N, C-alpha and C positions, 0 to 999 in steps of 0.2 A: 693701435691699442684700443680694443673695444672695451667699453665700460659695461659691467654687469650691474644690474639693479641691486641695491643693498636690500637686505631683508627688512620687512616692515618694522622690526624692533630696533633698528639702528637709531641711535640718538640724534643723528644729524638730519633725519628725514622730517620734512614739515608735516604737521598734523593735517589730516584731511578736513575739509570744510564740513560743518554740520549739515545734516540732511536738509534739503530745501533751500540751501544757500549756495552761492557761487564763491570761489576763492576770492578773497579780498572784500566780500560784502560784509555788511554789519551782521553780527550773529543774531539769530532769533532770540526772543526773550526767554529766559529760563523761569522756572516756577518761583524762584526766590525774588525775581524782579517783576512778577506779574502784579498788576494793580488789583485790588479787591473791587469787584463790581457791586454797585448798589442794586437793590431789588429792581428798580425800574430799568436800570441799564441791562441787567441780566435778562429781564423779561423781554425787552426790545430786541436784544441780540438773538435770543432763542426764537422769538416770533419771526424775525427776519430770516433766520436760517430755515425755519419751517416753510415759510412762503417761497423761498428760492427752491427748496427741494420739491415742494408741491408743483412748482412750475416746470419741473423736469430737469433742472440744473443738477449736475453731479455734486456730490458732497464736497469734493476737493475744490471745484470751481466756485461753489457757493461760499466756502470759507475764504477763498482767495478774494472774492468780491467784498465780503464783509471786513476783510483786513485792510482794504484800501482806505486812504484818508478821505473821510466824507462826513463823519459825525463826531462822536465822542472818542477821544484818544484811547481811553482805557478799554473800550469795547474793541477797538481796532487791534490793540496789543493782544488781548485774549484770543480774538479770532485768528490772529497770525500764529499764536502758539498752537491752537487747535489744528490749524492747517499744517504746520510743521510736523506735528505728531501724526496726523493722518498720512502725510506724505512719506513718513518714515515707516509706515506699515501698521500703525496702531489704530485701534478702533476709536470712534468718537467718544464712547464711554470711557475709554482709557485716557483720552485727551482731557475729558471733563475731570476725571479723578486727579490727574497730574497737575491740572491748573488750579486745584483747590476749590472746585465747586462742591456744594454740599453732597454728602454721600447719598442722600435720597434721590437727588437729581441724577447722579451718576448711575444709580441702580435702575431708575426709570428709563434712562437712555439705553442702558444695556438691554433691558427687557424689550424696548422698542426695536433695537437692532436685531435681536434674536427672533422676534415675531413678525418682522417685516412691516411694522406699523410705526416707524420712527417719526414720520411727519405728524401723525395724530398725537403721539406722546409729546413731541416738542410743542405742539399747539397747547396741549393741556398744561404742560409745565409753565408756559408763558402766561396762560390765563391764571393759573394758581399764584404765580409770582406777582402778577398785577393786582390780584385780589388781596394778597398779603401786604403789598405796598400801600394800597388804599386803606386797609384796616389800620396799618401802622400810622398813617397820616391822620386818620380819624381819632385814634387814641391820643396822639400827640396834641391834636387840636383840643380834644376834650380835657386834657390835663393842663392846658395853658391858663384857663381862667382860675381854677383852684390854686395853681402855683402863684399867679399874680396876687390872689387874695392873701395867701400865706405870707408872701413878701411884704405886702402892704400892711397887713395887721402887725407883723413883726416890727416893721419900721415905726408904726404908730405906737406900739407898746414901748419900744426902746427910745424913741426920740420925743414924742409928744407927751406921753404920760408923765415922765419926770418933770418936764417944764410945767405942766398943768398942776402937778401936786405941789411944786415949789410955790407957784403963784397962789395956791389955796392955803399955803402954810402947813401942808401936811408933810410928814416924813414918810418916805416909802423905800422899800428895798429895790424897786425898779430903778435902774440907771446908776446904782451906787457901786 
């Protein structure tokens, strides 16, 4: 008695493993489970990808290298997602879009792929992200002192002023 293969729609057939995985392996991260990258993380990941591509390493091999445990876990997860997408036949720009990267970056990567200047585009994206991160840090630092003054003056007004006015025998609306 020879067995014939059941059609793919048969309910008892096991589902095939996702692209880029072997049966029994842990599944690749999906977009819903991807961590959000901070500016400096995204800049570092994109700069590393550009450096590897510039060194002549293929896109798939570079993404495989970046997805290996070595640095920040969230970068590794995103790189693994990009690698799985590229392995399944998608472009890097499609992988960027599906992983939740900003639309501007996705469009720039798409343009770099189409014009053959992907490495240059990735380098410029990394530089831009680094400059944006530095500017964000400077703005936060410049707002720290005024924020401290507002909190300090508010505490002074609410805590010290009522005690001072009571000691001077004045009645005030502050603190009542």
